[in-house]
N, C-alpha and C positions, 0 to 999 in steps of 0.2 A: 504494500500500500504506500502511496506517495508520502503520507504524513509520518510514516514510521521513522525515517532518519531524523526528521525535525524533532520528533518527540524525544528521541534518545539524546540529541544534542541539548534540548531543554533540560532533560534530566541531569545531564552532566553539569550544566551551568548551575542548576538549582543546588546540586550537591556541594559545589564550591561556595555558593552564597550562604548555605546553611552552616558552613564550617565555622565553629566558634573559636576565636582566639583572643585571649585576654590582652595580648600585646597591642591590638589595634581597635578594640571595642570602644566606641565613643557614645553609644546609646544602648538601649535595651536590645539585646540580640538573643535569638533562640539558642538555648543551651543544647549542645549535642554530646553524645556519649564518648567520643574519642576511643571507641572500642571496636577495632576492625573484626568483622566476622560475627558480631553480636546480632542476635535475632530477638525481636520484641513483638508484642501484639500489634497487628496492623491497626492504624487509627488515624482519624482526622480529629478536628476539634469537637465542640459540643454539637451533638445530633448528627447521626450518620444516615444518609439516604443512599442506599447502595444501588448501583446500576451495573449489574454483571453483563459483560459482553466481550466479544473478541474485538477489542478496540483497534489493535494494531494489525489485524488481518493475518496473523501468523498461525492461526488454527487452534490456539488454546484460549481459554477464558481468562480475560483480565478483569480487573475491578475498577470501575469509576465510582467515586463516592462524593456526593454533594454535601457540603457543610455550610450552613447558613449563619454561623455564629461570628463573634468577634474574638480575637483579631485575625483568625485564619480562614475567613470566608473564602470559599472557592469550591470548584469541582476538581477533584484530584484523580489522576490516572496512576494506578498501581499496576505495573507491568508484570505479567506472569511470564517468566523466562524459563519455565520448566519443560517447554515443548509438549505440554499436556501429559506428562509422565506421572503426575501425582494429583490426587484430589485436594491435597492441602499444600500447595506450593508456598515457598517463601518469596513474597513479592518484593519487587524493587521499591525503594522509597517513593512516596507520592510526588507527582509533578502537577502543579496547578495548571489547569486548562482554561479557566475563566471563572466567572462568578458562581457562587453557590446560593441555593434558594431553599426556603422551606417548601415542603410538599413537592419535592422533585420525584417524579414517578416514571418508571420504565414500562413501556409496552413493546411487544413485538408484533409487527404487521407484515405478514408474508415473509417472516424470517428477518425482517429489518428492524433494528432497535429504534424506537421513537421515544422522545422524552417530553413529558408534559409538566407544566408548573401552574397549577391553579388557574385554569381557563386560558392558558397560553401554551404554545409549543416552542421548544428550542429548535432553532433553524440551523440545519447543516452543521451540527456540532462537531462532527469529525473533522471538518475543514476549517470552521470558523470559531471553535470554542463555544463557550456557554454564555456569551454576552448578548446574543441577538435572539429575541423572542418575538413571536407573532401571536396576536389574539385569535382565539377561536370564536366563531359566530354565535356565542351564547353568553348569558349573564354568568359571571364567575361565582356568584352566590346562589346556588340552586336551592339552598335550604331556607332562605328567608330570615334566618336569625344569625347572630354573631357566632362564628365557628372558630375553633382552634386548629382543627385538621381540615384541609380542603384538597383532597387527593384525586387527581384526574388520570384516567386511563382510556386507551382505545381497546375495545373488546367487541368482537362479533358476538354479541350477547345472544341473539336469536337465530344464529346460524344461517342467515340469508345472504352471506357473502360480502356485506359491507361492514364498516367499522362503526359501532355505536360508541357512545361515551358512557363511561361509568365514573361516578363521582362519589367519593366517600367523605363524610363530614364527622367532626367531633363537636357535639353540642354540650355546652356548659351551663345552659340556662337554668336547669334545676339544681345543679351542683353549687352554683355560686363561685366563691373563691376561697374564703377562709372563715375561721372563728364561728363554727356552727356545731361544736360539740356540747352536749349536755354534761351535767356533773358526773355522769357515769361513763363518760368517754364515748358516747354513742353519737354518730354523725346524724344531725337532724335535717340537713338538706338532702336533696335527691342525689342520684348517681350521675356519673357521666353517661352520655348517650353517644353511640356511634352508629350511624345509619349509612346505607349504601343505596345510591340512586342510579337509575339507568335512563339515559336520554336516547331513545330509539332514533336511528338514522333512517328517515323515510326517503332520502335521496340516494346519492351514490358517494363513493369516496372522493370523487373529483368535485362533485357539487353536493355536499352534505346538507340535509335538511333535518335538523334535530328537533324532535318533538318535546313536549313538556316533560320535565323530570318526574319520574315515579319511583317511589321507594320499593326496593326488592323486599318481598315478604316471606315469612315463614308461616304457612297457613294463612290466616286472615290478619296477622299482626306483622308490623315491620320487623325485618331482620335487624338484630341489634347486638352490639358488643359494647364493652366498657371504654368508649371513646377511641379515637385514633385507629380507624378500622383497617387501613392498608390492605384492601381486598386483592386476592389473587385467584383468578379463574383459570382452571386447568382440569383435565380429565384425570383426577387423582386416583379414581377407583377403576380405571380402564374399561368403562362401559360405554364410551363414545360420546358422553355429554360433558358439559362444563360444571364441575363442582367448584366450591369456593372455600378458601382458607383465609381467615382474617386475623390480623394482629389486634392489639389493644393498647391502651395507655399504660397498662401494667406489663406483665411479663409472659403471658401465655397466648397460645394460638387456638383458634376454634375452627373446626371443620363443619361445613354445611354441605351435606350430600344433596346432589340433584337427583331426585327420583322421577323427574319428568323426562324430557327428551332434549336433544340438541336444539330443536327449534322452539320448544315450549318448556323452559326450565321451571322446575318446581322444587323448592328447597325445604328441607325438613329441619327440625330443631338442631342447633349446633351441639357438637361434642368437642371437648378438649382433646388435643393431641396428647397421646401418652407414650411412654416407653417403659416396658416391664411393669405396667400397672400404675406408674406414677406420672402425674402431669409433667409435660416437658415445659421447663421454665428457662427463660433467658436470665443472664446474670443481673441485668438491670431492668429498665423499663422504657416506655415510649418506643416500643420496638417497631421496626419497619421491615416486614418480609417482602422479598421479591422472588417469584417463582420462576425457575429455570432448570433445565437439565444440566446442572453444573458439571457432573462427572460423565455426561454423554453416554449413559447406560440405558437410555430409553424411558426412564421415569422422571417425574418432575420433582426436583429438590427445592429447598428454600435457602436463599442467602438473606441474612437478617442483620439490619443495622440496629445498634444500641444507642442509648442516650449519650454515652460517654465517648462516642466516635469509633468504637470497635465494630467489627463486622464478623459474623459467624456463619458457618455452613451447617445446615441440617440435612443430612442425607436421607432420601427416600429409599427404604430397603426394597421397595417393589411389592411388599406383602400387604395383605389386608387382614385385620383381626376384628371379627364382628362387623365387617364393613368399614372399619376405620383404617385409613392409610397409616402405615407404620414408618416412623422417622427415628433416626438415631438422635441422641441429645446434641445440642449445639457444640461445635468446636470452633474456637475463634481463630481466624486467619492470622498469619504471622508475616512480618516484613523484615527486611534488612534495616537495622537501627539507624535512625537519623536524629530528629529532635527528641529530647528527653521529655517524656509525657507520663502522667499518672492519672488516668481517668479524665474527669472534667472538674472545673473549678478547683484546681490543685492548690493545696495549702502547705507549702514547704517550710521546714525549719532545719537549719544547719547545725550539726553537732557531731562530735567524734563518738559515734554510737558504740563502735567496737573497740575503742581504746587503742587504736594502732597509730595514733599521732596525726591523723588527717580528718577533716570534717566530712561526714556523710550527710545525706539528706533524708529527713523523716517527713513524709508527705501524706496528707489526707485528701479526700475527694468526695464527690457527690454520692458515690456508692456506699460510703461509710467505712471504707477500708482505711488502714494506715500502712503505708509502705516504707520500706527501707531501700534507698538507692545508695549502694555502697561505693565509696571512693576507693578504688583498687590500688592506686599507685602513688597518690599524694603529689602528683605533678603540679607545681605551683601555677602553671599557666593554662594547661589543658588537661585536667585530671581525667583519668580513665574511669568511667562510671559503669556499674553493673546494671543489669536489668532489674527493675523494681521487684521486690518480693514482699509479700504480706507479712507484717509483724503478727506474732501470735501472743496470746495471753491465756494461761491455763491450758496450753497445748492445742488451742484452736485459733484460727485466724481472727484477728479483731475485725468485726464488722458490726457497726451500729446502724440499725435501720428503724424507720418510723413505725413500721407495721400498720395496723388499722387505725391507730389513734395517736401516734407520736408526733405528727406534723400538724401545726396549727392550720395548715392549708388543706387538711383533710386526708381521707383514705386513698386518694389517687396518688399520693406521694409515698406509698408504703415501702418502696424499695430504696428510697433515698436516705442518706445518713449525714452528709455534709460535715464530716469530721474536720476539726481544726485543733491544733495541738502545739505544745512546747515541750522541751526536754529539760529536766532539772533534777537535782538530788533533793527530792521533796522531804524525805525523812532523815536526812543527814547521816546516811550510812556509807557514803562514798561512792554510791552507784547511781547512774542516771535513770530517772523514772520518766513516765509520760503523764502529762496533765492534758486532758482532752475535753472539748465541748463538741456538740453535735446538733442535729436537728431537734433533739429533745430539750436542750438548754440546761442539762444537768452536768456539773463539772465532775469528771471521773479521774481517779488516780490509779494508774497501772504501776504497781511497785515492781522494781527490778529485784528479783531474788536470785539472780545468777551471779556472774562475776563481772569485773570491769571489761574483760575482753570477750566474754561469752554471756551477753545479756539474756536474761530469761524473765519474762513478765508474768506476774500473777494475775488472777482475774481482777476485774475492775472493782474498786471501792469508791463509794461516794466521798466527796470532800465535805468536811463538816466545819461549821463556823460557830464561834461562841456568841450566838445572837443574844441581844439584850432583852428582847421580847418576842413578839410574834415573828415566825419565820417568814421572810418575804419571798414573793414569787411574782412573775409577770401576771397582771390581773386577769389576763385572758386565758391563762393555763387552766384546763379543766381539772388537772391533777394537782395534788398537794405534795410539797416536799416531805421526804421521809426523815423524821427526827430533825436534826439541825443541819440538814443537807443544804449545800450551796446550789441554788437554782437561779439562772439568769436568763437573758434573752438568747434565742436560738442562733446558731451559726456564727458565734463570736469567739474570738481567740482568748483563752485564759493564759496570760503571759506570766510565767513563773520567773521572777527576777528579784535579786536582793536590791530593791529600789532605794531603801533607806540606808543601805550600807552598814547594817548591823550584824552581818554574818548569817542571817536567816532568809530563806526564800519567801518572798511575798507574792501576791497575785495582783497584777495590774490588768483590768478588764472592764467591760461594761457591767453595770449592776442591773437589777431587774427592771429599772426604769430607763435604761439606756444612757445613764451618766457614766463618764469615765471615772473609775474609782480605783483605790488601792485597798487591798485586804492584807493587812500586815500580820506577820507572824510574831509570836511571843513565846517565851519559855525556852526549854532545852530538852534534849534527849527524848524520853518517852512522854514528856509533858509539853510538847510543842502544841501550840494552839493557833488557830487562824481567827483574827479579830474581824468584827463587822467592817464592811467597806466604808471608806471615807472619800468624799468627793473633793479631793485636794487639787485636782487639775482644773484650772480656770483659764478663761480667755483674758485679753488685755484689759477688759473692764472688771476683772475679778469675778465674773459670773461662771459658775460651774459649767463645764463642757458636757453638754448632752449630745453625744454623737448621733443618736437616733431617737427622735421624739415620736416616731410612728408607733402604731400599735399592731398587734396580731401578726399577720403575714408580712407586713411592712417593717416590723421591728428587727432588732438584731442585725445580723449579716456583716458586722464590721470585723475586719481582720487587722490586728495591730501588732507592732513589733517595737520593742524598747531597745534603743542603742544610742550611743553617742555618735551621731552621724557626722557632725561638723567638727569633732575633735576639740571642743572647748571645755571638756571635763564634766559637762552636764548631760544627763540622760534625756534624749529626745524620743519622739514617737514617730514611727512610720505607719501610715493608715491607708487602707485600701482606697482607691479612687480609679481614675482612668488607668493608672499604674500604681503609684504610691505617693501620697501626699506627705510632705515633710512638716511635722509639727515641731518647731524648734522650741527648746526649753530656753526661754528668755531670762528668767530670774525666779527667785523665790521671794514671796511677799507674805509675811506672817504665817509661814508654814504651808502656803499654797504655791503650787508650781504653775507659773504662767507660761502657757503654750501659745505660739502663734503659727497658724497654718501658712507656710511659705509656698504652698502649691505643689504640683506634681514634680517629681524628680526627673521626668523624661517627657518628651512630646509624644511618645508612642502610646496609642490607645490599646489597652489589653483587656478591657472589661466591658461587658454589657450588663451582666449581673453584678459581679464583684471581682476583685483581685485579691492577692494575699502576699504581702511583702515579708521578707526576712533578709538577713545579712550573713555573709560568709567571708572568711579570710583565707582563701586557698593559697594565695601567694605569700602568706605569712609575713606581710610587711607591717602588721600592727594596725592596719586600717581596714575596716570591714566594708566589703562591696555588696551590691544589691542583687538579690534574687527575688523575682516576682512570679508567683504562681498565677497563671492567667485562666480566664474562662474556658479556653480551649483545652486545658489540661496540660499544656506545655509549660516549661520553666524558661524564664528569660533572665539574662544576666547583664549587669551594667557595672562598670568600674566606678568606685567612689572617686570624685574629682580630687580628693586628697591623696589618693594612692600614689605610691612611687611609680614613675614611668620606667 
């Protein structure tokens, strides 16, 4: 294919551009592994919309993945260089072909891939990239209400030889958004709705005439899933008609058998896809399946995008069990390592976790994991980094999830955890521990019961405060703290630091009302106590700093880091923003720390939702440089202007 040499040239150029070097970095640059031969999970930024196809025309299946987020918006080409010899190739690093979009959906028309984006079609994308779209001759909102998913496909739904339009929508009108739990933790609003419409083409493919949209039904009721339907029509049971498999906003897939015919479909009640009697679940949620015979064995498999940018393969075994197509559990694709990534909304913290003299990275993410990215060689300019591994506690990977009622934004966020953490010797035994907050807003302590060079974490314990009276909590929390538990706003960093320089680890963090506070330690040995928070951080008018005055789902979310950024001997704050805002410690007035927001440290925008700053001194010059975890899950590095050149 003509485009193939161009693509490979672009890939080479991108590899050069992505190469991180501390020697010449002047702004935030994506951190890379510097680890030749390393393989990691294939990924784009936040939200993966997979488009499996033989893009370069060499006979094997490549992956295109659309990513609509910040800062890595784009549609990326992952080349399969295995010559079709394996179902699970190790892909080349992604090459950006053009813009990325929400609701990017793949259809095959007479064997040719076509890409639709919510009432539009991407034009000649193999030749011109993904920046040119043309409108389809219908209203892009077929549902008539505000929708979050708006997924469009070409499908010959009724078998008459022309392409109809299928549109899937996610309707949030009954669900609302947040703050709808009763005192028992029961969600009192309605569920998410996911519907699938068909717009029959009464014309031809050359001159389509689309009729009014009608909902596909099961019996006399609309076919429905839990939002985010991502429908896939194919003959999954080998009887000659089009069955349907849908995704959802959570993590499972539903099969709707067509018991009618190719020309008159009739769908029966959906059943979850299972493997060995257990529902098949993706690791995260907001899943986007795309049906294709990936392994070219004659049956239709699923290639599925996850919220954190990863993409998985679910192989169709070709068997039916009780009429239900059988699939193997998802296996996540791999790629040659490029940018350092850990899920989405990555929250890094730099610390010498394994006691070998160099700083590693401890990172949280939306999925609720906490990962270790080990520094393998301590190179001061371009450290060789390992693939992320999940930290364990009590012998099991740490994974904090909301479940049915842990997110103030409701049960549709069940698989999210939003971990954010710091590392410190919390109990003064000489070993680094973890202090963690999450989607729940409860501060947890994971004690290190191993050694300095072989850390081992015990199960989580709550952090307790010597409260003076009633134990505080965010007023919208349906649940109450356990005992003297420290509960604050969700998704905010608990910074363990000896802020008052008395030899004891304090906590600097947002309190339950969003004010920046210090929780000081007192006592010694087994008598260590954490005192109630004090709002000692004030602005130039000496008013306490309330980083977030919003309530419920709008609350919390702030990621902070305490460091002497400008080298004046006073501890400053770095706070999430478009990258990281510098809150300079100006002075102390009557025991209050006066902070002035000097704005972002870089001009590069890394956040739509949030960013997460920390610092590292890999070159060991005594000046800490900046690392920011971005919305896309990648880590970005910038040298401190004070660093030695």
